Backbone as numpy.savetxt, mean C-alpha at the origin, in Angstrom:
# Nx Ny Nz CAx CAy CAz Cx Cy Cz
4.97 -17.83 7.60 4.83 -16.68 8.49 4.27 -15.44 7.78
4.64 -15.26 6.51 4.15 -14.09 5.78 2.63 -14.15 5.63
2.09 -15.28 5.23 0.64 -15.38 5.03 -0.12 -15.18 6.34
0.41 -15.66 7.44 -0.23 -15.44 8.74 -0.24 -13.96 9.09
0.83 -13.26 8.80 0.91 -11.82 9.08 -0.02 -11.03 8.17
-0.02 -11.32 6.90 -0.83 -10.56 5.95 -2.32 -10.82 6.15
-2.66 -11.98 6.63 -4.06 -12.34 6.86 -4.70 -11.45 7.93
-3.90 -10.86 8.80 -4.41 -9.96 9.83 -4.98 -8.67 9.24
-4.49 -8.27 8.06 -4.79 -6.95 7.54 -5.60 -6.93 6.24
-5.58 -8.00 5.49 -6.20 -7.99 4.18 -7.31 -9.03 4.09
-8.51 -8.57 3.75 -9.66 -9.44 3.61 -9.52 -10.36 2.40
-9.00 -9.78 1.32 -8.84 -10.53 0.07 -7.40 -10.38 -0.39
-6.78 -11.46 -0.72 -5.37 -11.45 -1.11 -5.16 -12.37 -2.29
-4.39 -11.87 -3.25 -4.00 -12.70 -4.38 -2.50 -12.55 -4.56
-1.80 -13.64 -4.54 -0.36 -13.62 -4.72 -0.06 -13.74 -6.21
0.77 -12.83 -6.71 1.15 -12.85 -8.12 2.68 -12.93 -8.21
3.15 -13.57 -9.24 4.59 -13.71 -9.44 5.21 -12.49 -10.10
4.38 -11.74 -10.86 4.89 -10.62 -11.64 3.84 -9.51 -11.67
4.17 -8.32 -11.18 3.20 -7.22 -11.16 2.77 -6.81 -12.56
3.57 -7.07 -13.57 3.18 -6.76 -14.94 2.00 -7.61 -15.40
1.76 -8.71 -14.74 0.65 -9.60 -15.09 -0.68 -9.14 -14.48
-0.65 -8.14 -13.60 -1.86 -7.66 -12.93 -2.65 -6.79 -13.91
-3.89 -7.18 -14.14 -4.76 -6.44 -15.05 -5.76 -5.62 -14.26
-5.26 -4.76 -13.40 -6.09 -3.91 -12.55 -5.24 -2.74 -12.09
-5.89 -1.74 -11.51 -5.14 -0.63 -10.94 -4.45 -1.10 -9.67
-3.20 -0.75 -9.52 -2.47 -1.07 -8.30 -2.48 0.18 -7.44
-3.10 0.09 -6.27 -3.23 1.23 -5.38 -2.00 1.44 -4.52
-1.43 0.35 -4.08 -0.20 0.44 -3.30 0.49 -0.92 -3.32
1.75 -0.88 -3.00 2.52 -2.10 -2.79 2.92 -2.09 -1.32
2.51 -3.11 -0.59 2.85 -3.25 0.82 4.00 -4.25 0.93
5.08 -3.81 1.54 6.27 -4.64 1.66 6.39 -5.10 3.11
6.51 -6.39 3.29 6.63 -6.97 4.63 8.11 -7.19 4.94
8.52 -6.69 6.09 9.91 -6.83 6.52 9.89 -7.34 7.96
10.21 -8.60 8.17 10.11 -9.19 9.50 11.17 -8.66 10.46
12.15 -7.93 9.95 13.15 -7.35 10.86 12.74 -5.94 11.26
12.78 -4.97 10.33 12.40 -3.60 10.66 12.14 -2.82 9.37
10.90 -2.45 9.15 10.59 -1.69 7.94 11.27 -0.32 7.97
11.38 0.27 9.15 11.98 1.60 9.26 13.49 1.57 9.03
14.16 0.58 9.58 15.62 0.53 9.50 16.13 -0.14 8.23
15.38 -1.07 7.67 15.89 -1.84 6.53 15.16 -1.49 5.23
13.85 -1.64 5.20 13.09 -1.44 3.95 13.01 0.02 3.53
12.73 0.92 4.47 12.58 2.33 4.11 13.82 2.87 3.40
15.02 2.65 3.93 16.20 3.12 3.20 16.38 2.43 1.84
16.01 1.16 1.75 16.18 0.43 0.49 15.24 0.95 -0.60
14.08 1.48 -0.21 13.10 1.98 -1.18 13.07 3.51 -1.23
14.02 4.17 -0.59 14.04 5.63 -0.53 14.12 6.27 -1.92
14.73 5.60 -2.89 14.86 6.18 -4.22 13.51 6.35 -4.91
12.46 5.70 -4.43 11.12 5.88 -4.99 10.45 7.16 -4.50
11.01 7.82 -3.51 10.38 9.00 -2.92 10.25 10.17 -3.89
11.01 10.16 -4.97 10.88 11.23 -5.97 9.56 11.13 -6.72
9.00 9.92 -6.82 7.80 9.72 -7.63 6.64 9.07 -6.88
6.87 8.60 -5.65 5.85 7.89 -4.88 5.92 8.28 -3.41
4.87 7.97 -2.69 4.92 8.04 -1.23 5.54 6.73 -0.74
6.49 6.84 0.13 7.09 5.66 0.76 6.87 5.85 2.25
5.99 5.01 2.84 5.53 5.25 4.20 5.72 4.00 5.06
6.40 4.17 6.18 6.48 3.11 7.17 5.10 3.03 7.83
4.44 1.89 7.69 3.08 1.78 8.21 2.98 0.80 9.38
4.09 0.44 9.93 4.14 -0.45 11.08 5.54 -0.99 11.23
5.77 -1.68 12.32 7.11 -2.22 12.57 7.59 -3.11 11.42
6.65 -3.83 10.78 7.03 -4.78 9.75 6.49 -4.43 8.36
5.95 -3.21 8.18 5.30 -2.88 6.91 5.79 -1.55 6.36
5.99 -1.54 5.03 6.32 -0.34 4.29 5.37 -0.27 3.10
4.71 0.88 2.90 3.79 1.06 1.78 4.41 1.98 0.75
4.30 1.61 -0.52 4.73 2.44 -1.63 3.49 2.69 -2.48
3.15 3.99 -2.67 1.91 4.30 -3.37 2.02 5.61 -4.14
0.99 5.88 -4.91 0.89 7.11 -5.69 1.11 8.32 -4.77
1.80 9.35 -5.26 2.09 10.49 -4.39 0.85 11.26 -3.97
-0.26 11.09 -4.67 -1.48 11.82 -4.35 -2.48 10.99 -3.56
-2.16 9.75 -3.30 -3.08 8.85 -2.58 -3.10 9.21 -1.10
-4.31 9.28 -0.56 -4.48 9.44 0.87 -5.90 9.02 1.24
-6.16 8.87 2.50 -7.48 8.40 2.93 -8.57 9.38 2.55
-8.29 10.68 2.62 -9.30 11.68 2.27 -9.74 11.56 0.83
-8.80 11.40 -0.09 -9.17 11.26 -1.51 -9.88 9.94 -1.74
-9.54 8.91 -0.99 -10.23 7.63 -1.10 -11.69 7.74 -0.66
-11.92 8.43 0.46 -13.29 8.63 0.95 -14.10 9.45 -0.05
-13.51 10.51 -0.60 -14.21 11.32 -1.61 -14.58 10.49 -2.83
-13.69 9.62 -3.25 -13.96 8.74 -4.39 -15.14 7.81 -4.09
-15.15 7.24 -2.91 -16.26 6.36 -2.51 -17.56 7.14 -2.44
-17.52 8.35 -1.88 -18.73 9.19 -1.81 -19.28 9.48 -3.20
-18.40 9.81 -4.14 -18.83 10.09 -5.51 -19.43 8.84 -6.13
-18.79 7.70 -5.94 -19.28 6.46 -6.53 -20.65 6.09 -5.98
-20.92 6.42 -4.71 -22.19 6.08 -4.09 -23.22 7.21 -4.22
-22.80 8.34 -4.81 -23.71 9.47 -4.95 -24.01 10.13 -3.63
-23.11 10.01 -2.67 -23.30 10.58 -1.34 -22.70 11.98 -1.29
-23.37 12.92 -0.64 -22.79 14.28 -0.54 -21.54 14.29 0.31
-20.60 15.14 -0.05 -19.37 15.26 0.75 -19.59 16.28 1.85
-18.85 16.12 2.90 -19.01 17.02 4.07 -18.27 18.31 3.85
C-alpha cells in the first residue's frame, strides 16, 4: 500500500534502509501515516520544530525539512541555475 500511495506523488523514488547511507543532499523527509498525519505523526515529530519545519502536507503525509526551505527559494535556485532573471 505504501508504494502505491507514494507512486502518486514522486516521479523517482529510491528506498534506503539508513539515511546515513545517502550520499546526496536530503531536501525533506516525507512521512506516510495511513491513519492521520495531523493527529498521530505531527505530535510524534513535534520535537523537531525547534530545528526544522514540520508540516502536515495531506491527510496521510507529514514533511520534515530545513527551516528555510520553501517553494520561493526553490524557484529562485532553479532560476539561478538556468541563468533566468528573477521576477
